[in-house]
Predicted model as a PDB file, atoms N, CA, C, CB and O in Angstrom, pLDDT in the B-factor column:
MODEL        1                                                                  
ATOM      1  N   MET A   1       8.447  -7.719  52.225  1.00 61.00           N  
ATOM      2  CA  MET A   1       9.240  -6.597  52.682  1.00 61.00           C  
ATOM      3  C   MET A   1       9.567  -6.742  54.165  1.00 61.00           C  
ATOM      4  CB  MET A   1       8.504  -5.283  52.421  1.00 61.00           C  
ATOM      5  O   MET A   1      10.666  -6.399  54.602  1.00 61.00           O  
ATOM      6  N   LYS A   2       8.620  -7.246  54.925  1.00 71.00           N  
ATOM      7  CA  LYS A   2       8.837  -7.393  56.358  1.00 71.00           C  
ATOM      8  C   LYS A   2       9.983  -8.366  56.626  1.00 71.00           C  
ATOM      9  CB  LYS A   2       7.552  -7.874  57.051  1.00 71.00           C  
ATOM     10  O   LYS A   2      10.816  -8.118  57.497  1.00 71.00           O  
ATOM     11  N   THR A   3      10.028  -9.472  55.882  1.00 76.00           N  
ATOM     12  CA  THR A   3      11.099 -10.454  56.044  1.00 76.00           C  
ATOM     13  C   THR A   3      12.434  -9.862  55.625  1.00 76.00           C  
ATOM     14  CB  THR A   3      10.802 -11.719  55.229  1.00 76.00           C  
ATOM     15  O   THR A   3      13.444 -10.059  56.301  1.00 76.00           O  
ATOM     16  N   ALA A   4      12.443  -9.140  54.516  1.00 70.00           N  
ATOM     17  CA  ALA A   4      13.679  -8.510  54.048  1.00 70.00           C  
ATOM     18  C   ALA A   4      14.174  -7.487  55.057  1.00 70.00           C  
ATOM     19  CB  ALA A   4      13.463  -7.843  52.681  1.00 70.00           C  
ATOM     20  O   ALA A   4      15.372  -7.418  55.334  1.00 70.00           O  
ATOM     21  N   ARG A   5      13.263  -6.691  55.612  1.00 68.00           N  
ATOM     22  CA  ARG A   5      13.662  -5.679  56.589  1.00 68.00           C  
ATOM     23  C   ARG A   5      14.234  -6.337  57.837  1.00 68.00           C  
ATOM     24  CB  ARG A   5      12.469  -4.785  56.960  1.00 68.00           C  
ATOM     25  O   ARG A   5      15.247  -5.883  58.369  1.00 68.00           O  
ATOM     26  N   ALA A   6      13.596  -7.399  58.305  1.00 74.00           N  
ATOM     27  CA  ALA A   6      14.086  -8.103  59.495  1.00 74.00           C  
ATOM     28  C   ALA A   6      15.480  -8.668  59.247  1.00 74.00           C  
ATOM     29  CB  ALA A   6      13.117  -9.234  59.894  1.00 74.00           C  
ATOM     30  O   ALA A   6      16.341  -8.600  60.123  1.00 74.00           O  
ATOM     31  N   PHE A   7      15.707  -9.224  58.058  1.00 75.00           N  
ATOM     32  CA  PHE A   7      17.012  -9.772  57.709  1.00 75.00           C  
ATOM     33  C   PHE A   7      18.073  -8.673  57.713  1.00 75.00           C  
ATOM     34  CB  PHE A   7      16.958 -10.460  56.335  1.00 75.00           C  
ATOM     35  O   PHE A   7      19.150  -8.840  58.285  1.00 75.00           O  
ATOM     36  N   ILE A   8      17.760  -7.552  57.071  1.00 71.00           N  
ATOM     37  CA  ILE A   8      18.715  -6.445  57.000  1.00 71.00           C  
ATOM     38  C   ILE A   8      18.998  -5.906  58.401  1.00 71.00           C  
ATOM     39  CB  ILE A   8      18.177  -5.316  56.086  1.00 71.00           C  
ATOM     40  O   ILE A   8      20.155  -5.670  58.750  1.00 71.00           O  
ATOM     41  N   ALA A   9      17.972  -5.713  59.190  1.00 70.00           N  
ATOM     42  CA  ALA A   9      18.155  -5.192  60.548  1.00 70.00           C  
ATOM     43  C   ALA A   9      18.985  -6.151  61.383  1.00 70.00           C  
ATOM     44  CB  ALA A   9      16.799  -4.945  61.221  1.00 70.00           C  
ATOM     45  O   ALA A   9      19.811  -5.719  62.186  1.00 70.00           O  
ATOM     46  N   ASN A  10      18.776  -7.431  61.205  1.00 70.00           N  
ATOM     47  CA  ASN A  10      19.525  -8.436  61.957  1.00 70.00           C  
ATOM     48  C   ASN A  10      21.007  -8.412  61.610  1.00 70.00           C  
ATOM     49  CB  ASN A  10      18.957  -9.822  61.693  1.00 70.00           C  
ATOM     50  O   ASN A  10      21.849  -8.662  62.473  1.00 70.00           O  
ATOM     51  N   HIS A  11      21.337  -8.112  60.353  1.00 69.00           N  
ATOM     52  CA  HIS A  11      22.724  -8.175  59.907  1.00 69.00           C  
ATOM     53  C   HIS A  11      23.433  -6.826  59.866  1.00 69.00           C  
ATOM     54  CB  HIS A  11      22.776  -8.790  58.559  1.00 69.00           C  
ATOM     55  O   HIS A  11      24.661  -6.778  59.787  1.00 69.00           O  
ATOM     56  N   THR A  12      22.689  -5.742  59.917  1.00 70.00           N  
ATOM     57  CA  THR A  12      23.332  -4.425  59.857  1.00 70.00           C  
ATOM     58  C   THR A  12      22.966  -3.549  61.042  1.00 70.00           C  
ATOM     59  CB  THR A  12      22.955  -3.720  58.573  1.00 70.00           C  
ATOM     60  O   THR A  12      23.677  -2.590  61.342  1.00 70.00           O  
ATOM     61  N   GLY A  13      21.878  -3.860  61.714  1.00 66.00           N  
ATOM     62  CA  GLY A  13      21.441  -3.038  62.833  1.00 66.00           C  
ATOM     63  C   GLY A  13      20.355  -2.055  62.430  1.00 66.00           C  
ATOM     64  O   GLY A  13      20.288  -1.615  61.282  1.00 66.00           O  
ATOM     65  N   GLU A  14      19.525  -1.726  63.372  1.00 62.00           N  
ATOM     66  CA  GLU A  14      18.416  -0.801  63.114  1.00 62.00           C  
ATOM     67  C   GLU A  14      18.916   0.571  62.688  1.00 62.00           C  
ATOM     68  CB  GLU A  14      17.538  -0.666  64.355  1.00 62.00           C  
ATOM     69  O   GLU A  14      18.285   1.238  61.869  1.00 62.00           O  
ATOM     70  N   GLU A  15      20.067   1.000  63.251  1.00 65.00           N  
ATOM     71  CA  GLU A  15      20.556   2.338  62.935  1.00 65.00           C  
ATOM     72  C   GLU A  15      20.866   2.499  61.447  1.00 65.00           C  
ATOM     73  CB  GLU A  15      21.797   2.646  63.756  1.00 65.00           C  
ATOM     74  O   GLU A  15      20.742   3.598  60.908  1.00 65.00           O  
ATOM     75  N   PHE A  16      21.268   1.413  60.777  1.00 64.00           N  
ATOM     76  CA  PHE A  16      21.510   1.471  59.337  1.00 64.00           C  
ATOM     77  C   PHE A  16      20.208   1.772  58.602  1.00 64.00           C  
ATOM     78  CB  PHE A  16      22.125   0.145  58.829  1.00 64.00           C  
ATOM     79  O   PHE A  16      20.175   2.609  57.700  1.00 64.00           O  
ATOM     80  N   LEU A  17      19.137   1.084  58.993  1.00 61.00           N  
ATOM     81  CA  LEU A  17      17.858   1.289  58.323  1.00 61.00           C  
ATOM     82  C   LEU A  17      17.303   2.680  58.583  1.00 61.00           C  
ATOM     83  CB  LEU A  17      16.858   0.243  58.772  1.00 61.00           C  
ATOM     84  O   LEU A  17      16.574   3.224  57.754  1.00 61.00           O  
ATOM     85  N   ASP A  18      17.643   3.258  59.729  1.00 63.00           N  
ATOM     86  CA  ASP A  18      17.186   4.612  60.021  1.00 63.00           C  
ATOM     87  C   ASP A  18      17.788   5.622  59.057  1.00 63.00           C  
ATOM     88  CB  ASP A  18      17.534   4.989  61.453  1.00 63.00           C  
ATOM     89  O   ASP A  18      17.177   6.655  58.784  1.00 63.00           O  
ATOM     90  N   LYS A  19      18.998   5.334  58.529  1.00 63.00           N  
ATOM     91  CA  LYS A  19      19.668   6.239  57.601  1.00 63.00           C  
ATOM     92  C   LYS A  19      19.288   5.962  56.150  1.00 63.00           C  
ATOM     93  CB  LYS A  19      21.170   6.130  57.767  1.00 63.00           C  
ATOM     94  O   LYS A  19      19.503   6.805  55.279  1.00 63.00           O  
ATOM     95  N   PHE A  20      18.730   4.798  55.890  1.00 60.00           N  
ATOM     96  CA  PHE A  20      18.462   4.355  54.524  1.00 60.00           C  
ATOM     97  C   PHE A  20      17.168   4.966  54.012  1.00 60.00           C  
ATOM     98  CB  PHE A  20      18.390   2.823  54.455  1.00 60.00           C  
ATOM     99  O   PHE A  20      16.167   5.012  54.727  1.00 60.00           O  
ATOM    100  N   LYS A  21      17.194   5.431  52.778  1.00 57.00           N  
ATOM    101  CA  LYS A  21      15.992   5.992  52.163  1.00 57.00           C  
ATOM    102  C   LYS A  21      15.647   5.162  50.930  1.00 57.00           C  
ATOM    103  CB  LYS A  21      16.197   7.499  51.787  1.00 57.00           C  
ATOM    104  O   LYS A  21      16.506   4.911  50.084  1.00 57.00           O  
ATOM    105  N   ILE A  22      14.410   4.744  50.832  1.00 54.00           N  
ATOM    106  CA  ILE A  22      13.984   3.906  49.716  1.00 54.00           C  
ATOM    107  C   ILE A  22      14.173   4.633  48.386  1.00 54.00           C  
ATOM    108  CB  ILE A  22      12.518   3.490  49.889  1.00 54.00           C  
ATOM    109  O   ILE A  22      14.352   3.989  47.353  1.00 54.00           O  
ATOM    110  N   SER A  23      14.136   5.948  48.399  1.00 52.00           N  
ATOM    111  CA  SER A  23      14.321   6.708  47.159  1.00 52.00           C  
ATOM    112  C   SER A  23      15.739   6.569  46.618  1.00 52.00           C  
ATOM    113  CB  SER A  23      13.999   8.180  47.389  1.00 52.00           C  
ATOM    114  O   SER A  23      15.995   6.891  45.458  1.00 52.00           O  
ATOM    115  N   GLU A  24      16.660   6.091  47.449  1.00 55.00           N  
ATOM    116  CA  GLU A  24      18.041   5.918  47.013  1.00 55.00           C  
ATOM    117  C   GLU A  24      18.222   4.645  46.202  1.00 55.00           C  
ATOM    118  CB  GLU A  24      18.970   5.901  48.210  1.00 55.00           C  
ATOM    119  O   GLU A  24      19.281   4.432  45.612  1.00 55.00           O  
ATOM    120  N   VAL A  25      17.203   3.798  46.165  1.00 56.00           N  
ATOM    121  CA  VAL A  25      17.305   2.546  45.436  1.00 56.00           C  
ATOM    122  C   VAL A  25      16.896   2.785  43.983  1.00 56.00           C  
ATOM    123  CB  VAL A  25      16.423   1.446  46.092  1.00 56.00           C  
ATOM    124  O   VAL A  25      15.835   3.342  43.700  1.00 56.00           O  
ATOM    125  N   ALA A  26      17.753   2.355  43.087  1.00 60.00           N  
ATOM    126  CA  ALA A  26      17.450   2.499  41.664  1.00 60.00           C  
ATOM    127  C   ALA A  26      17.908   1.238  40.954  1.00 60.00           C  
ATOM    128  CB  ALA A  26      18.134   3.768  41.056  1.00 60.00           C  
ATOM    129  O   ALA A  26      18.883   0.614  41.371  1.00 60.00           O  
ATOM    130  N   PRO A  27      17.215   0.852  39.881  1.00 66.00           N  
ATOM    131  CA  PRO A  27      17.644  -0.342  39.153  1.00 66.00           C  
ATOM    132  C   PRO A  27      19.029  -0.130  38.550  1.00 66.00           C  
ATOM    133  CB  PRO A  27      16.630  -0.699  38.049  1.00 66.00           C  
ATOM    134  O   PRO A  27      19.345   0.947  38.045  1.00 66.00           O  
ATOM    135  N   VAL A  28      19.835  -1.163  38.611  1.00 64.00           N  
ATOM    136  CA  VAL A  28      21.176  -1.111  38.026  1.00 64.00           C  
ATOM    137  C   VAL A  28      21.395  -2.363  37.197  1.00 64.00           C  
ATOM    138  CB  VAL A  28      22.271  -0.976  39.127  1.00 64.00           C  
ATOM    139  O   VAL A  28      20.734  -3.382  37.395  1.00 64.00           O  
ATOM    140  N   GLU A  29      22.323  -2.272  36.279  1.00 70.00           N  
ATOM    141  CA  GLU A  29      22.603  -3.406  35.414  1.00 70.00           C  
ATOM    142  C   GLU A  29      23.713  -4.288  35.944  1.00 70.00           C  
ATOM    143  CB  GLU A  29      22.958  -2.927  34.045  1.00 70.00           C  
ATOM    144  O   GLU A  29      23.828  -5.441  35.530  1.00 70.00           O  
ATOM    145  N   ASN A  30      24.537  -3.777  36.852  1.00 73.00           N  
ATOM    146  CA  ASN A  30      25.694  -4.510  37.326  1.00 73.00           C  
ATOM    147  C   ASN A  30      25.883  -4.251  38.815  1.00 73.00           C  
ATOM    148  CB  ASN A  30      26.957  -4.115  36.535  1.00 73.00           C  
ATOM    149  O   ASN A  30      25.728  -3.116  39.267  1.00 73.00           O  
ATOM    150  N   VAL A  31      26.215  -5.286  39.582  1.00 67.00           N  
ATOM    151  CA  VAL A  31      26.385  -5.116  41.032  1.00 67.00           C  
ATOM    152  C   VAL A  31      27.507  -4.147  41.362  1.00 67.00           C  
ATOM    153  CB  VAL A  31      26.662  -6.460  41.692  1.00 67.00           C  
ATOM    154  O   VAL A  31      27.512  -3.549  42.438  1.00 67.00           O  
ATOM    155  N   ILE A  32      28.443  -3.986  40.464  1.00 68.00           N  
ATOM    156  CA  ILE A  32      29.551  -3.053  40.711  1.00 68.00           C  
ATOM    157  C   ILE A  32      29.056  -1.615  40.649  1.00 68.00           C  
ATOM    158  CB  ILE A  32      30.689  -3.268  39.685  1.00 68.00           C  
ATOM    159  O   ILE A  32      29.673  -0.723  41.232  1.00 68.00           O  
ATOM    160  N   ASP A  33      27.940  -1.376  39.944  1.00 73.00           N  
ATOM    161  CA  ASP A  33      27.388  -0.030  39.831  1.00 73.00           C  
ATOM    162  C   ASP A  33      26.557   0.383  41.049  1.00 73.00           C  
ATOM    163  CB  ASP A  33      26.541   0.065  38.588  1.00 73.00           C  
ATOM    164  O   ASP A  33      26.153   1.541  41.159  1.00 73.00           O  
ATOM    165  N   VAL A  34      26.302  -0.552  41.960  1.00 78.00           N  
ATOM    166  CA  VAL A  34      25.535  -0.262  43.168  1.00 78.00           C  
ATOM    167  C   VAL A  34      26.433   0.465  44.158  1.00 78.00           C  
ATOM    168  CB  VAL A  34      24.959  -1.564  43.797  1.00 78.00           C  
ATOM    169  O   VAL A  34      27.622   0.158  44.254  1.00 78.00           O  
ATOM    170  N   LYS A  35      25.883   1.420  44.890  1.00 83.00           N  
ATOM    171  CA  LYS A  35      26.641   2.075  45.956  1.00 83.00           C  
ATOM    172  C   LYS A  35      26.480   1.236  47.219  1.00 83.00           C  
ATOM    173  CB  LYS A  35      26.156   3.559  46.189  1.00 83.00           C  
ATOM    174  O   LYS A  35      25.363   0.900  47.614  1.00 83.00           O  
ATOM    175  N   TYR A  36      27.594   0.904  47.842  1.00 86.00           N  
ATOM    176  CA  TYR A  36      27.600   0.101  49.058  1.00 86.00           C  
ATOM    177  C   TYR A  36      28.083   0.954  50.223  1.00 86.00           C  
ATOM    178  CB  TYR A  36      28.492  -1.155  48.890  1.00 86.00           C  
ATOM    179  O   TYR A  36      28.927   1.835  50.060  1.00 86.00           O  
ATOM    180  N   PHE A  37      27.527   0.673  51.413  1.00 87.00           N  
ATOM    181  CA  PHE A  37      27.873   1.430  52.609  1.00 87.00           C  
ATOM    182  C   PHE A  37      28.160   0.475  53.751  1.00 87.00           C  
ATOM    183  CB  PHE A  37      26.745   2.405  52.991  1.00 87.00           C  
ATOM    184  O   PHE A  37      27.560  -0.596  53.843  1.00 87.00           O  
ATOM    185  N   ASP A  38      29.090   0.869  54.629  1.00 85.00           N  
ATOM    186  CA  ASP A  38      29.362   0.046  55.792  1.00 85.00           C  
ATOM    187  C   ASP A  38      28.360   0.383  56.894  1.00 85.00           C  
ATOM    188  CB  ASP A  38      30.817   0.250  56.284  1.00 85.00           C  
ATOM    189  O   ASP A  38      27.461   1.200  56.695  1.00 85.00           O  
ATOM    190  N   LYS A  39      28.520  -0.247  58.048  1.00 83.00           N  
ATOM    191  CA  LYS A  39      27.552  -0.062  59.136  1.00 83.00           C  
ATOM    192  C   LYS A  39      27.531   1.367  59.670  1.00 83.00           C  
ATOM    193  CB  LYS A  39      27.861  -1.017  60.270  1.00 83.00           C  
ATOM    194  O   LYS A  39      26.544   1.790  60.271  1.00 83.00           O  
ATOM    195  N   SER A  40      28.605   2.106  59.455  1.00 87.00           N  
ATOM    196  CA  SER A  40      28.636   3.488  59.932  1.00 87.00           C  
ATOM    197  C   SER A  40      28.117   4.479  58.888  1.00 87.00           C  
ATOM    198  CB  SER A  40      30.049   3.863  60.331  1.00 87.00           C  
ATOM    199  O   SER A  40      28.077   5.684  59.136  1.00 87.00           O  
ATOM    200  N   GLY A  41      27.718   3.959  57.709  1.00 86.00           N  
ATOM    201  CA  GLY A  41      27.161   4.808  56.676  1.00 86.00           C  
ATOM    202  C   GLY A  41      28.177   5.334  55.683  1.00 86.00           C  
ATOM    203  O   GLY A  41      27.826   6.122  54.804  1.00 86.00           O  
ATOM    204  N   GLN A  42      29.439   4.915  55.803  1.00 90.00           N  
ATOM    205  CA  GLN A  42      30.477   5.339  54.866  1.00 90.00           C  
ATOM    206  C   GLN A  42      30.412   4.499  53.597  1.00 90.00           C  
ATOM    207  CB  GLN A  42      31.875   5.231  55.512  1.00 90.00           C  
ATOM    208  O   GLN A  42      30.227   3.284  53.658  1.00 90.00           O  
ATOM    209  N   GLU A  43      30.563   5.145  52.458  1.00 91.00           N  
ATOM    210  CA  GLU A  43      30.538   4.417  51.191  1.00 91.00           C  
ATOM    211  C   GLU A  43      31.778   3.542  51.080  1.00 91.00           C  
ATOM    212  CB  GLU A  43      30.451   5.393  49.993  1.00 91.00           C  
ATOM    213  O   GLU A  43      32.886   3.972  51.401  1.00 91.00           O  
ATOM    214  N   ILE A  44      31.576   2.298  50.617  1.00 90.00           N  
ATOM    215  CA  ILE A  44      32.666   1.345  50.438  1.00 90.00           C  
ATOM    216  C   ILE A  44      32.558   0.731  49.044  1.00 90.00           C  
ATOM    217  CB  ILE A  44      32.632   0.239  51.541  1.00 90.00           C  
ATOM    218  O   ILE A  44      31.542   0.877  48.364  1.00 90.00           O  
ATOM    219  N   SER A  45      33.611   0.050  48.634  1.00 89.00           N  
ATOM    220  CA  SER A  45      33.627  -0.562  47.308  1.00 89.00           C  
ATOM    221  C   SER A  45      32.812  -1.857  47.299  1.00 89.00           C  
ATOM    222  CB  SER A  45      35.075  -0.840  46.862  1.00 89.00           C  
ATOM    223  O   SER A  45      32.442  -2.392  48.345  1.00 89.00           O  
ATOM    224  N   TYR A  46      32.549  -2.337  46.094  1.00 87.00           N  
ATOM    225  CA  TYR A  46      31.863  -3.622  45.933  1.00 87.00           C  
ATOM    226  C   TYR A  46      32.649  -4.735  46.624  1.00 87.00           C  
ATOM    227  CB  TYR A  46      31.671  -3.953  44.435  1.00 87.00           C  
ATOM    228  O   TYR A  46      32.065  -5.572  47.312  1.00 87.00           O  
ATOM    229  N   MET A  47      33.980  -4.746  46.442  1.00 89.00           N  
ATOM    230  CA  MET A  47      34.804  -5.795  47.037  1.00 89.00           C  
ATOM    231  C   MET A  47      34.753  -5.744  48.564  1.00 89.00           C  
ATOM    232  CB  MET A  47      36.251  -5.669  46.556  1.00 89.00           C  
ATOM    233  O   MET A  47      34.675  -6.786  49.215  1.00 89.00           O  
ATOM    234  N   GLU A  48      34.795  -4.546  49.137  1.00 91.00           N  
ATOM    235  CA  GLU A  48      34.684  -4.422  50.596  1.00 91.00           C  
ATOM    236  C   GLU A  48      33.327  -4.924  51.073  1.00 91.00           C  
ATOM    237  CB  GLU A  48      34.892  -2.957  51.036  1.00 91.00           C  
ATOM    238  O   GLU A  48      33.239  -5.607  52.093  1.00 91.00           O  
ATOM    239  N   ALA A  49      32.268  -4.587  50.335  1.00 89.00           N  
ATOM    240  CA  ALA A  49      30.930  -5.051  50.704  1.00 89.00           C  
ATOM    241  C   ALA A  49      30.847  -6.567  50.622  1.00 89.00           C  
ATOM    242  CB  ALA A  49      29.867  -4.413  49.799  1.00 89.00           C  
ATOM    243  O   ALA A  49      30.263  -7.210  51.493  1.00 89.00           O  
ATOM    244  N   PHE A  50      31.429  -7.134  49.577  1.00 89.00           N  
ATOM    245  CA  PHE A  50      31.442  -8.588  49.411  1.00 89.00           C  
ATOM    246  C   PHE A  50      32.193  -9.246  50.569  1.00 89.00           C  
ATOM    247  CB  PHE A  50      32.087  -8.977  48.060  1.00 89.00           C  
ATOM    248  O   PHE A  50      31.724 -10.234  51.134  1.00 89.00           O  
ATOM    249  N   GLN A  51      33.349  -8.704  50.916  1.00 91.00           N  
ATOM    250  CA  GLN A  51      34.137  -9.260  52.019  1.00 91.00           C  
ATOM    251  C   GLN A  51      33.393  -9.144  53.350  1.00 91.00           C  
ATOM    252  CB  GLN A  51      35.492  -8.548  52.114  1.00 91.00           C  
ATOM    253  O   GLN A  51      33.441 -10.061  54.170  1.00 91.00           O  
ATOM    254  N   ASN A  52      32.707  -8.022  53.566  1.00 89.00           N  
ATOM    255  CA  ASN A  52      31.918  -7.857  54.790  1.00 89.00           C  
ATOM    256  C   ASN A  52      30.784  -8.881  54.841  1.00 89.00           C  
ATOM    257  CB  ASN A  52      31.347  -6.424  54.878  1.00 89.00           C  
ATOM    258  O   ASN A  52      30.522  -9.473  55.888  1.00 89.00           O  
ATOM    259  N   ALA A  53      30.115  -9.087  53.708  1.00 88.00           N  
ATOM    260  CA  ALA A  53      29.030 -10.065  53.652  1.00 88.00           C  
ATOM    261  C   ALA A  53      29.564 -11.473  53.904  1.00 88.00           C  
ATOM    262  CB  ALA A  53      28.314 -10.002  52.289  1.00 88.00           C  
ATOM    263  O   ALA A  53      28.921 -12.277  54.578  1.00 88.00           O  
ATOM    264  N   GLN A  54      30.731 -11.761  53.363  1.00 89.00           N  
ATOM    265  CA  GLN A  54      31.332 -13.078  53.568  1.00 89.00           C  
ATOM    266  C   GLN A  54      31.629 -13.315  55.048  1.00 89.00           C  
ATOM    267  CB  GLN A  54      32.620 -13.216  52.739  1.00 89.00           C  
ATOM    268  O   GLN A  54      31.365 -14.400  55.567  1.00 89.00           O  
ATOM    269  N   LYS A  55      32.176 -12.308  55.729  1.00 89.00           N  
ATOM    270  CA  LYS A  55      32.455 -12.424  57.169  1.00 89.00           C  
ATOM    271  C   LYS A  55      31.167 -12.675  57.950  1.00 89.00           C  
ATOM    272  CB  LYS A  55      33.153 -11.145  57.693  1.00 89.00           C  
ATOM    273  O   LYS A  55      31.124 -13.507  58.856  1.00 89.00           O  
ATOM    274  N   GLU A  56      30.117 -11.937  57.581  1.00 88.00           N  
ATOM    275  CA  GLU A  56      28.820 -12.109  58.257  1.00 88.00           C  
ATOM    276  C   GLU A  56      28.296 -13.525  58.041  1.00 88.00           C  
ATOM    277  CB  GLU A  56      27.788 -11.072  57.740  1.00 88.00           C  
ATOM    278  O   GLU A  56      27.831 -14.171  58.980  1.00 88.00           O  
ATOM    279  N   ALA A  57      28.374 -14.005  56.800  1.00 88.00           N  
ATOM    280  CA  ALA A  57      27.861 -15.345  56.477  1.00 88.00           C  
ATOM    281  C   ALA A  57      28.625 -16.420  57.235  1.00 88.00           C  
ATOM    282  CB  ALA A  57      27.952 -15.607  54.966  1.00 88.00           C  
ATOM    283  O   ALA A  57      28.029 -17.372  57.739  1.00 88.00           O  
ATOM    284  N   GLU A  58      29.940 -16.270  57.317  1.00 90.00           N  
ATOM    285  CA  GLU A  58      30.761 -17.283  57.976  1.00 90.00           C  
ATOM    286  C   GLU A  58      30.434 -17.412  59.459  1.00 90.00           C  
ATOM    287  CB  GLU A  58      32.232 -16.953  57.803  1.00 90.00           C  
ATOM    288  O   GLU A  58      30.744 -18.435  60.070  1.00 90.00           O  
ATOM    289  N   GLY A  59      29.822 -16.407  60.036  1.00 89.00           N  
ATOM    290  CA  GLY A  59      29.453 -16.451  61.440  1.00 89.00           C  
ATOM    291  C   GLY A  59      28.087 -17.070  61.703  1.00 89.00           C  
ATOM    292  O   GLY A  59      27.699 -17.243  62.859  1.00 89.00           O  
ATOM    293  N   THR A  60      27.349 -17.409  60.638  1.00 90.00           N  
ATOM    294  CA  THR A  60      26.008 -17.950  60.836  1.00 90.00           C  
ATOM    295  C   THR A  60      26.031 -19.464  61.040  1.00 90.00           C  
ATOM    296  CB  THR A  60      25.122 -17.600  59.648  1.00 90.00           C  
ATOM    297  O   THR A  60      26.938 -20.152  60.571  1.00 90.00           O  
ATOM    298  N   GLN A  61      25.047 -19.956  61.726  1.00 91.00           N  
ATOM    299  CA  GLN A  61      24.936 -21.402  61.946  1.00 91.00           C  
ATOM    300  C   GLN A  61      24.693 -22.135  60.631  1.00 91.00           C  
ATOM    301  CB  GLN A  61      23.802 -21.711  62.939  1.00 91.00           C  
ATOM    302  O   GLN A  61      25.197 -23.241  60.438  1.00 91.00           O  
ATOM    303  N   GLN A  62      23.935 -21.538  59.737  1.00 90.00           N  
ATOM    304  CA  GLN A  62      23.659 -22.168  58.443  1.00 90.00           C  
ATOM    305  C   GLN A  62      24.967 -22.401  57.684  1.00 90.00           C  
ATOM    306  CB  GLN A  62      22.692 -21.293  57.601  1.00 90.00           C  
ATOM    307  O   GLN A  62      25.165 -23.475  57.116  1.00 90.00           O  
ATOM    308  N   TYR A  63      25.850 -21.417  57.668  1.00 89.00           N  
ATOM    309  CA  TYR A  63      27.141 -21.558  56.998  1.00 89.00           C  
ATOM    310  C   TYR A  63      27.945 -22.690  57.639  1.00 89.00           C  
ATOM    311  CB  TYR A  63      27.934 -20.231  57.058  1.00 89.00           C  
ATOM    312  O   TYR A  63      28.509 -23.533  56.940  1.00 89.00           O  
ATOM    313  N   LYS A  64      27.992 -22.703  58.967  1.00 90.00           N  
ATOM    314  CA  LYS A  64      28.737 -23.743  59.677  1.00 90.00           C  
ATOM    315  C   LYS A  64      28.177 -25.127  59.389  1.00 90.00           C  
ATOM    316  CB  LYS A  64      28.716 -23.479  61.177  1.00 90.00           C  
ATOM    317  O   LYS A  64      28.937 -26.085  59.248  1.00 90.00           O  
ATOM    318  N   ASP A  65      26.861 -25.244  59.299  1.00 90.00           N  
ATOM    319  CA  ASP A  65      26.233 -26.529  58.982  1.00 90.00           C  
ATOM    320  C   ASP A  65      26.596 -26.996  57.572  1.00 90.00           C  
ATOM    321  CB  ASP A  65      24.710 -26.423  59.121  1.00 90.00           C  
ATOM    322  O   ASP A  65      26.860 -28.179  57.353  1.00 90.00           O  
ATOM    323  N   ILE A  66      26.608 -26.067  56.623  1.00 88.00           N  
ATOM    324  CA  ILE A  66      26.956 -26.413  55.245  1.00 88.00           C  
ATOM    325  C   ILE A  66      28.407 -26.861  55.155  1.00 88.00           C  
ATOM    326  CB  ILE A  66      26.711 -25.219  54.308  1.00 88.00           C  
ATOM    327  O   ILE A  66      28.710 -27.855  54.496  1.00 88.00           O  
ATOM    328  N   VAL A  67      29.307 -26.136  55.813  1.00 88.00           N  
ATOM    329  CA  VAL A  67      30.724 -26.508  55.795  1.00 88.00           C  
ATOM    330  C   VAL A  67      30.921 -27.864  56.461  1.00 88.00           C  
ATOM    331  CB  VAL A  67      31.581 -25.434  56.503  1.00 88.00           C  
ATOM    332  O   VAL A  67      31.707 -28.684  55.986  1.00 88.00           O  
ATOM    333  N   ARG A  68      30.214 -28.098  57.551  1.00 90.00           N  
ATOM    334  CA  ARG A  68      30.329 -29.383  58.240  1.00 90.00           C  
ATOM    335  C   ARG A  68      29.846 -30.517  57.332  1.00 90.00           C  
ATOM    336  CB  ARG A  68      29.521 -29.367  59.559  1.00 90.00           C  
ATOM    337  O   ARG A  68      30.444 -31.592  57.300  1.00 90.00           O  
ATOM    338  N   GLN A  69      28.775 -30.271  56.606  1.00 89.00           N  
ATOM    339  CA  GLN A  69      28.198 -31.299  55.748  1.00 89.00           C  
ATOM    340  C   GLN A  69      29.019 -31.529  54.465  1.00 89.00           C  
ATOM    341  CB  GLN A  69      26.773 -30.917  55.385  1.00 89.00           C  
ATOM    342  O   GLN A  69      29.254 -32.671  54.070  1.00 89.00           O  
ATOM    343  N   TYR A  70      29.447 -30.448  53.832  1.00 89.00           N  
ATOM    344  CA  TYR A  70      30.089 -30.561  52.523  1.00 89.00           C  
ATOM    345  C   TYR A  70      31.592 -30.264  52.535  1.00 89.00           C  
ATOM    346  CB  TYR A  70      29.416 -29.634  51.564  1.00 89.00           C  
ATOM    347  O   TYR A  70      32.287 -30.577  51.567  1.00 89.00           O  
ATOM    348  N   GLY A  71      32.095 -29.673  53.602  1.00 83.00           N  
ATOM    349  CA  GLY A  71      33.511 -29.317  53.657  1.00 83.00           C  
ATOM    350  C   GLY A  71      33.811 -28.060  52.864  1.00 83.00           C  
ATOM    351  O   GLY A  71      32.946 -27.494  52.196  1.00 83.00           O  
ATOM    352  N   MET A  72      35.056 -27.645  52.959  1.00 73.00           N  
ATOM    353  CA  MET A  72      35.512 -26.450  52.220  1.00 73.00           C  
ATOM    354  C   MET A  72      36.070 -26.905  50.881  1.00 73.00           C  
ATOM    355  CB  MET A  72      36.598 -25.640  53.034  1.00 73.00           C  
ATOM    356  O   MET A  72      36.715 -27.951  50.800  1.00 73.00           O  
ATOM    357  N   GLN A  73      35.834 -26.145  49.853  1.00 61.00           N  
ATOM    358  CA  GLN A  73      36.352 -26.466  48.507  1.00 61.00           C  
ATOM    359  C   GLN A  73      37.681 -25.798  48.298  1.00 61.00           C  
ATOM    360  CB  GLN A  73      35.365 -26.030  47.406  1.00 61.00           C  
ATOM    361  O   GLN A  73      38.283 -25.941  47.234  1.00 61.00           O  
TER     362      GLN A  73                                                      
ENDMDL                                                                          
END                                                                             
């Protein structure tokens, strides 16, 4: 949990975690059924969340290393 929290805080900011309640987490059968929120706490669609995650990933050194090694498909 500590590693997961550090990862989330690093990518969304501490203020996001301050608003998050563990009771809001429930098992779901499909990722589209999950409620997604942006950094300001506004609900967003699955596609918006995916696009935001993609932007975040593209800014990481790990992503850049993979692209450098394997190229873009």
